[in-house]
C-alpha positions as CSV (number, residue, x, y, z in Angstrom):
1,M,-2.2,61.7,-4.2
2,K,0.6,59.1,-4.7
3,I,2.1,59.1,-8.2
4,N,3.1,55.7,-9.6
5,S,6.9,55.9,-10.0
6,H,6.8,53.2,-12.7
7,Y,4.4,55.3,-14.7
8,L,6.7,58.4,-14.4
9,L,9.6,56.3,-15.7
10,I,7.5,55.2,-18.7
11,L,6.5,58.8,-19.4
12,F,10.1,60.0,-19.1
13,L,11.3,57.3,-21.5
14,S,8.5,58.1,-23.9
15,L,9.4,61.8,-24.1
16,L,12.9,60.9,-24.9
17,S,12.0,58.7,-27.8
18,T,8.5,59.7,-29.0
19,S,9.6,61.7,-32.0
20,I,11.2,58.8,-33.9
21,F,7.6,57.3,-33.9
22,S,5.8,60.6,-34.6
23,Q,4.2,61.3,-37.9
24,N,6.5,62.7,-40.5
25,K,4.5,65.6,-41.9
26,E,6.5,65.7,-45.2
27,N,4.8,64.1,-48.1
28,F,6.1,60.6,-48.9
29,P,4.8,59.1,-52.2
30,K,5.3,55.4,-51.4
31,T,2.8,53.3,-49.5
32,G,2.5,49.7,-48.7
33,V,5.5,47.4,-49.0
34,F,8.5,49.1,-50.8
35,L,12.2,49.5,-50.9
36,S,14.1,52.6,-49.6
37,L,17.7,53.1,-50.7
38,P,19.9,56.2,-51.3
39,E,21.0,57.1,-54.8
40,N,24.6,56.8,-53.8
41,L,26.6,54.5,-51.5
42,Y,30.3,54.9,-50.7
43,I,33.0,52.3,-49.9
44,V,36.7,53.0,-49.6
45,E,39.2,50.6,-51.2
46,G,40.1,47.8,-48.9
47,N,36.8,48.0,-47.0
48,R,33.6,46.0,-46.9
49,L,30.2,47.3,-47.9
50,E,27.1,45.6,-46.3
51,I,23.5,46.3,-47.2
52,F,21.0,44.5,-45.0
53,K,17.6,43.3,-46.2
54,H,15.8,44.3,-43.0
55,S,17.2,47.9,-43.3
56,I,15.9,48.7,-46.8
57,I,12.4,47.1,-46.8
58,N,9.3,48.9,-45.5
59,A,7.2,45.9,-44.3
60,I,6.0,44.6,-41.0
61,N,8.0,41.4,-41.6
62,P,10.5,41.7,-44.4
63,D,11.1,38.0,-44.3
64,N,7.7,37.5,-45.9
65,Y,9.2,38.8,-49.1
66,Y,11.9,37.7,-51.5
67,L,14.8,40.1,-52.2
68,E,17.0,39.9,-55.2
69,A,20.2,41.8,-55.9
70,T,21.7,42.4,-59.4
71,I,24.6,44.5,-60.7
72,I,23.0,46.3,-63.7
73,N,26.0,48.5,-64.5
74,G,29.7,47.8,-64.1
75,E,31.6,44.6,-63.4
76,P,29.5,42.4,-61.0
77,K,31.2,42.0,-57.7
78,G,30.1,41.0,-54.2
79,Y,27.9,38.3,-52.8
80,F,24.2,38.2,-51.8
81,Y,23.2,36.0,-48.9
82,D,19.4,36.8,-48.8
83,R,19.7,38.8,-45.6
84,V,22.7,40.9,-46.7
85,Y,24.7,42.0,-49.8
86,I,28.5,42.0,-49.1
87,Y,31.1,43.6,-51.3
88,D,34.8,43.9,-50.4
89,A,36.2,46.8,-52.5
90,Q,39.6,46.3,-53.9
91,I,42.1,48.8,-55.2
92,G,41.3,49.7,-58.8
93,D,37.6,48.6,-58.6
94,A,35.2,50.7,-60.6
95,D,31.8,52.0,-59.6
96,M,28.8,49.7,-59.9
97,T,25.1,50.1,-60.0
98,I,23.2,47.6,-57.8
99,Q,19.5,47.0,-58.2
100,F,17.4,45.4,-55.5
101,T,14.0,43.8,-56.4
102,I,11.4,42.8,-53.8
103,K,8.8,40.1,-54.7
104,N,5.9,38.5,-53.0
105,D,5.3,34.8,-52.5
106,K,4.0,34.5,-56.1
107,L,7.3,36.0,-57.3
108,E,5.5,39.1,-58.5
109,I,7.6,42.2,-58.5
110,I,6.5,44.7,-55.8
111,D,9.2,47.3,-56.0
112,T,12.6,47.9,-57.6
113,Q,15.3,50.3,-56.5
114,K,18.9,51.0,-57.5
115,S,21.9,52.6,-56.0
116,I,25.3,53.6,-57.4
117,I,28.2,52.0,-55.4
118,H,31.1,54.5,-55.5
119,V,34.5,53.0,-54.9
120,V,36.6,55.7,-53.1
121,E,40.4,55.8,-53.2
122,K,42.2,55.6,-49.9
123,A,42.5,58.9,-48.2
124,S,45.4,61.3,-48.8
125,N,46.8,63.4,-46.0
126,P,45.7,67.1,-46.3
127,L,48.6,69.4,-47.2
128,A,47.6,71.7,-44.4
129,N,45.7,71.1,-41.2
130,K,41.9,70.8,-41.5
131,T,39.3,70.9,-38.8
132,V,36.4,68.5,-38.4
133,L,33.2,69.4,-36.5
134,L,30.7,66.7,-35.6
135,I,27.2,68.0,-34.8
136,G,24.6,65.7,-33.4
137,D,22.4,64.3,-30.7
138,S,22.9,61.4,-28.3
139,F,24.4,59.4,-31.2
140,T,27.2,61.9,-31.3
141,Q,27.4,62.5,-27.6
142,T,28.0,58.8,-27.1
143,D,31.7,58.5,-27.7
144,V,31.8,55.2,-29.8
145,Y,31.1,56.6,-33.2
146,P,33.1,59.8,-32.9
147,N,36.1,58.0,-31.4
148,E,36.0,55.3,-34.1
149,L,35.8,57.8,-36.9
150,S,38.8,59.6,-35.5
151,R,40.7,56.4,-35.1
152,R,40.0,55.2,-38.6
153,L,41.3,58.5,-40.0
154,K,44.2,59.4,-37.7
155,E,45.6,56.4,-35.9
156,T,47.7,53.4,-37.0
157,G,46.8,49.7,-37.2
158,G,43.5,48.3,-35.8
159,L,40.7,46.6,-37.6
160,P,39.7,48.0,-40.0
161,I,43.2,49.4,-40.4
162,A,43.5,53.1,-39.8
163,D,44.8,55.7,-42.4
164,E,47.5,57.5,-40.3
165,L,46.4,61.0,-41.4
166,E,48.2,63.8,-39.6
167,N,46.5,67.0,-40.6
168,L,43.0,66.5,-39.2
169,T,41.9,68.2,-35.9
170,F,38.5,67.5,-34.3
171,I,36.9,70.5,-32.6
172,G,33.9,71.0,-30.3
173,T,33.0,72.0,-26.7
174,N,31.8,68.6,-25.7
175,N,34.8,66.3,-25.1
176,F,33.9,64.2,-22.2
177,D,34.7,60.5,-22.6
178,G,36.2,61.2,-26.1
179,L,37.4,63.6,-28.6
180,P,35.9,67.2,-29.0
181,R,32.5,67.4,-30.7
182,E,29.1,69.0,-30.5
183,G,27.0,66.0,-29.5
184,W,24.1,66.8,-27.2
185,S,21.6,64.2,-26.1
186,G,17.9,64.9,-26.9
187,K,18.6,67.7,-29.3
188,S,17.7,68.3,-33.0
189,W,18.2,70.8,-35.8
190,S,16.3,73.6,-34.1
191,H,18.5,73.4,-31.0
192,F,21.6,74.4,-33.0
193,L,19.8,77.5,-34.2
194,S,18.6,78.6,-30.8
195,N,20.1,80.7,-28.0
196,K,21.1,77.5,-26.3
197,S,23.3,76.5,-29.1
198,P,27.1,76.4,-28.7
199,F,27.2,78.5,-31.9
200,Y,25.1,81.3,-30.4
201,N,26.6,84.7,-30.0
202,P,24.9,86.4,-27.0
203,K,26.2,89.9,-28.1
204,T,24.7,89.8,-31.6
205,K,21.9,87.3,-30.7
206,Q,22.8,85.3,-33.8
207,I,24.2,81.9,-34.7
208,D,27.8,83.0,-35.3
209,F,30.3,80.3,-36.4
210,E,33.1,82.9,-36.7
211,N,32.6,83.9,-33.0
212,Y,32.3,80.2,-32.0
213,C,35.7,79.6,-33.5
214,K,37.2,82.8,-32.0
215,V,36.0,82.2,-28.5
216,N,37.1,78.6,-28.4
217,G,40.4,79.1,-30.2
218,Y,39.6,77.1,-33.3
219,K,41.3,78.1,-36.6
220,G,38.0,77.5,-38.5
221,I,35.7,74.8,-39.7
222,D,36.7,72.9,-42.8
223,Y,34.6,69.7,-42.6
224,V,31.3,69.1,-40.8
225,V,29.4,65.9,-40.1
226,I,25.7,66.3,-39.1
227,L,23.7,63.4,-37.6
228,L,20.4,64.7,-36.4
229,G,16.7,63.9,-36.7
230,T,16.0,61.2,-34.1
231,N,14.5,63.6,-31.6
232,D,12.6,65.7,-34.2
233,F,12.5,65.2,-37.9
234,S,12.3,69.0,-38.5
235,N,11.3,70.6,-41.7
236,N,13.3,71.7,-44.7
237,T,13.2,75.4,-43.6
238,I,14.9,74.7,-40.3
239,I,17.4,72.2,-41.8
240,S,18.3,74.6,-44.6
241,S,18.8,77.4,-42.2
242,L,21.7,75.5,-40.5
243,F,23.1,74.6,-43.8
244,N,23.0,78.2,-45.0
245,K,24.7,79.5,-41.9
246,L,27.6,77.1,-42.2
247,I,28.0,77.9,-45.9
248,S,27.8,81.7,-45.2
249,Y,30.6,81.3,-42.6
250,N,32.8,79.2,-45.0
251,P,31.7,79.0,-48.6
252,N,34.3,76.2,-49.1
253,I,33.1,74.0,-46.2
254,K,32.4,70.3,-47.0
255,G,30.1,68.1,-45.0
256,I,28.4,64.8,-44.5
257,V,24.7,64.7,-43.7
258,T,23.2,61.4,-42.5
259,G,19.7,60.1,-42.2
260,V,18.3,58.3,-39.2
261,I,17.9,54.7,-38.3
262,T,14.7,52.8,-37.4
263,P,13.7,51.7,-33.9
264,T,14.7,48.3,-32.6
265,P,12.5,45.5,-34.1
266,F,12.5,43.6,-30.8
267,G,9.9,45.3,-28.7
268,G,11.5,48.7,-28.1
269,A,11.8,49.8,-24.5
270,G,9.1,47.4,-23.2
271,S,5.8,48.7,-21.9
272,E,6.1,52.4,-23.0
273,G,4.6,51.6,-26.4
274,I,1.3,50.6,-25.0
275,H,0.9,53.9,-23.1
276,T,1.9,56.1,-26.0
277,N,0.6,54.2,-29.0
278,Q,4.1,53.8,-30.3
279,T,4.7,51.0,-32.8
280,Y,7.8,49.7,-34.6
281,F,6.2,49.8,-38.0
282,K,5.1,53.4,-37.7
283,G,8.6,54.3,-36.7
284,V,10.0,52.6,-39.8
285,V,7.7,54.4,-42.2
286,N,8.6,57.8,-40.8
287,S,12.3,57.2,-40.6
288,L,12.4,56.1,-44.2
289,A,10.4,59.1,-45.2
290,Y,12.7,61.5,-43.4
291,N,15.8,59.9,-45.0
292,R,14.4,60.3,-48.5
293,K,13.3,63.9,-47.7
294,L,16.7,64.9,-46.4
295,E,18.5,63.2,-49.4
296,T,16.3,65.1,-51.8
297,L,17.0,68.4,-50.1
298,V,20.7,67.9,-50.2
299,K,20.6,66.7,-53.8
300,N,18.4,69.6,-55.1
301,N,20.0,72.5,-53.1
302,Y,23.3,71.6,-51.5
303,K,25.1,69.0,-53.5
304,A,28.1,71.3,-54.1
305,T,28.7,71.3,-50.3
306,F,27.2,68.2,-48.7
307,V,27.2,64.5,-49.3
308,F,24.2,62.5,-48.1
309,A,25.3,59.3,-46.3
310,D,22.4,57.0,-45.5
311,I,23.4,55.1,-42.4
312,L,20.4,52.8,-42.3
313,P,21.0,50.4,-45.2
314,S,24.3,49.4,-43.7
315,L,23.1,49.1,-40.1
316,D,22.3,45.5,-39.0
317,T,19.1,46.3,-37.1
318,Q,18.6,42.6,-36.4
319,N,21.7,42.2,-34.4
320,N,23.3,45.5,-33.6
321,M,20.6,47.3,-31.7
322,Q,20.3,47.1,-27.9
323,F,18.5,43.9,-26.8
324,A,18.6,41.3,-24.1
325,K,18.0,37.5,-24.0
326,V,14.9,37.0,-21.8
327,P,12.7,33.9,-21.0
328,S,10.1,33.3,-23.7
329,S,7.4,33.1,-21.1
330,F,6.8,32.9,-17.3
331,R,6.4,29.1,-17.6
332,N,9.4,28.7,-19.8
333,Q,12.5,30.2,-18.2
334,T,15.0,28.1,-20.2
335,T,14.1,29.2,-23.8
336,L,15.5,32.7,-24.4
337,V,14.4,35.2,-27.0
338,K,15.5,38.6,-28.1
339,Q,13.8,41.6,-26.5
340,G,14.7,45.2,-27.0
341,T,16.1,47.2,-24.1
342,N,16.3,50.6,-25.9
343,N,14.0,51.6,-28.8
344,V,16.2,54.2,-30.3
345,H,19.9,53.7,-29.8
346,P,22.1,51.0,-31.3
347,A,24.5,48.8,-29.4
348,K,28.3,49.4,-29.6
349,A,28.5,47.3,-32.8
350,G,25.8,49.5,-34.4
351,Y,27.7,52.7,-33.5
352,L,30.8,51.2,-35.1
353,Q,28.9,50.6,-38.3
354,I,27.7,54.2,-38.3
355,A,31.4,55.3,-38.0
356,D,32.3,53.1,-41.0
357,I,29.5,54.5,-43.1
358,I,30.5,58.1,-42.3
359,Y,34.2,57.3,-42.8
360,N,33.5,55.9,-46.3
361,A,31.7,59.1,-47.3
362,F,34.2,61.4,-45.6
363,V,37.2,60.1,-47.5
364,T,35.6,61.5,-50.7
365,F,36.8,64.9,-49.4
366,L,40.4,63.6,-49.0
367,Q,41.4,62.8,-52.6
């Protein structure tokens, strides 16, 4: 029997991306239209914070609702342009609390959420060399975010201007097309606890960070950045297990833990959704639930070690995901519309935004 090659391609793509659309089995108290924001946002002096309307509203069409932004604590700064709040942090600025309110067409309040905007001083060079380990899936295997994070911390010039820090060394066994890291496409939390993990010691049959450093000639792990969840949301037990092993190895380790982003709002990867019952809206609900679950886990159990950095609110999903301009219909080849070409991964500009978000949180360690 001849197998349809197009169907095989669809199935293959679906297997790569299904989990971002799968049901998040953790309880999530909110339903309907609501706002989803982290408790804390970070911005380094001299940098710009952006919070996008389409990235913080759980709704099929966020533009059907009115969003308001108000500074409820601290000196009001920044600008709100309906689709985005923009704040350029200056030296000496104090923290602010921003409140977002979403209303329907009758101007009735549907939901209100607030976040503390923490203004972070520019980074100081560590007195001794510190190592940085990036752990992740395809977002970390792709070299754009890791390279930009390294550039912003270690190099000179550029836009945004780099910090020229000397005592930071990135480590990892995957360094093709970029700096060393542990970014492996298609993987999630459980992979880094398995016998396929780069941290696995075959002699002891355990995850062994001390052995990982010894075998690869690393002096240790001082800082870690973890960006996982796209391929499998995982449960708190699995996530905590990796956290605990890192802390057991180095009780003084500091880390950034991020959430996940939503799928592209412009049709994903084409026809695969019809075969697998994947929908953009289902993906949004589950991604937001995962982010709040992970934030709560860090806050309740690991706040002495990890900082939760939510990458979604500051990611422009309308313009910085992968899409193409295609004819609006067969009979209209001149009018072009946006159509997604990848239902999971951002475009280069999106990866650069991810690097910015992680950078702003990472600098909190370098005071």
